[in-house]
KEKOLTI-689598 format. One record per residue (C-alpha): residue in three letters; x, y, z. Coordinates in pm, whole numbers, padded with zeros to 5 digits, always signed. Layout:
<pts>
ALAXYZ ...
</pts>
This chain:
<pts>
MET+01099-01506-03554 ALA+01037-01132-03579 LEU+00671-01182-03489 LEU+00770-01382-03182 VAL+01002-01103-03064 LEU+00736-00840-03134 GLY+00476-01047-02948 LEU+00701-01080-02645 GLY+00769-00707-02646 LEU+00398-00627-02651 THR+00318-00855-02360 SER+00570-00676-02140 CYS+00441-00326-02216 GLY+00215-00142-01974 SER-00049-00267-01739 ASP-00350-00118-01569 SER-00251-00104-01207 GLY-00539+00122-01109 PRO-00507+00429-00891 SER-00167+00502-00744 THR-00005+00765-00534 SER+00350+00885-00551 GLY+00583+01121-00379 THR+00691+01150-00022 ALA+00461+01078+00265 SER+00479+01315+00560 PRO+00486+01068+00844 THR+00366+01151+01190 THR+00556+01057+01501 SER+00259+00871+01643 ALA+00358+00543+01801 GLY+00014+00391+01751 ALA-00022+00052+01597 SER-00358-00082+01496 GLY-00431-00261+01820 GLY-00334-00592+01973 GLY-00329-00924+01800 GLY-00218-00799+01458 THR+00071-00901+01241 THR+00397-00716+01187 THR+00625-00759+00886 THR+00970-00616+00823 ALA+01084-00588+00464 ALA+01292-00386+00219 ALA+01181-00168-00072 GLY+00905-00310-00289 THR+00686-00424-00003 ALA+00324-00540-00033 VAL+00015-00506+00183 SER-00302-00697+00100 ILE-00657-00591+00175 LYS-00856-00907+00244 ASP-01159-00985+00462 PHE-01194-00617+00559 ALA-00839-00599+00702 PHE-00490-00481+00599 ALA-00235-00763+00611 PRO+00006-00714+00765 ASP-00148-00441+00976 THR+00196-00311+01082 LEU+00470-00299+00821 ASN+00831-00199+00896 VAL+01023-00063+00595 ALA+01349+00119+00528 LYS+01352+00482+00412 GLY+01297+00495+00039 ALA+01080+00183+00031 THR+00784+00169-00204 VAL+00480-00005-00061 THR+00210-00150-00286 VAL-00135-00212-00143 THR-00362-00447-00339 ASN-00733-00487-00282 ASP-00781-00864-00268 ASP-01129-00820-00121 SER-01468-00832-00293 VAL-01560-00466-00221 THR-01401-00124-00274 HIS-01161+00011-00008 THR-00921+00304+00031 TRP-00567+00330+00170 THR-00556+00667+00343 ALA-00298+00811+00583 ASP-00449+00939+00908 ASP-00262+01268+00849 ASP-00381+01280+00483 SER-00021+01260+00352 PHE-00140+00999+00101 ASP-00473+00865-00021 SER-00524+00595-00281 GLY-00877+00701-00361 ASP-01121+00418-00423 LEU-00951+00084-00487 ALA-01192-00150-00662 PRO-01138-00525-00613 GLY-00813-00630-00783 LYS-00670-00276-00802 SER-00347-00153-00639 ALA-00189+00169-00519 THR+00174+00249-00437 GLN+00342+00497-00206 THR+00711+00567-00148 PHE+00817+00650+00207 ASP+01127+00872+00225 THR+01103+01001+00582 ALA+01147+00801+00902 GLY+00847+00779+01131 SER+00524+00597+01197 ILE+00236+00654+00956 PRO-00102+00523+01072 TYR-00355+00464+00793 HIS-00715+00349+00749 CYS-00990+00277+00498 GLN-01218+00580+00462 ILE-01511+00357+00370 HIS-01466+00104+00651 THR-01318+00308+00937 ASN-01252+00003+01156 MET-00982-00104+00907 LYS-00648+00033+01030 GLY-00278-00023+00986 THR+00061+00140+01032 ILE+00372+00183+00816 VAL+00687+00223+01029 VAL+00974+00378+00833 SER+01331+00360+00969 
</pts>
């Protein structure tokens, strides 16, 4: 029984989530979204964005102040998640890796992939 409890405790400890960012983003007041035809999602804290097929999905994400957003690279190549105003930068996200950022200030924060500059998105914090 003790080994079972110990085994369960070990499986819940730590994981390699790859590069992450933390702290407060300094959002801009830019109203820019990533262009027509994209998707918009509204959600509470603990929100996810996926990188797949050389795109951020959703490309516009509405969150409440204090929300933590996790971006996961579900693509087959390395990408970055970088604020246009440099308030956050995930660094290189290899396939399968994630980065998180908490947004404590209201505003619109456009972001992009530094490697593939046509990839763009926006976090809208209210």
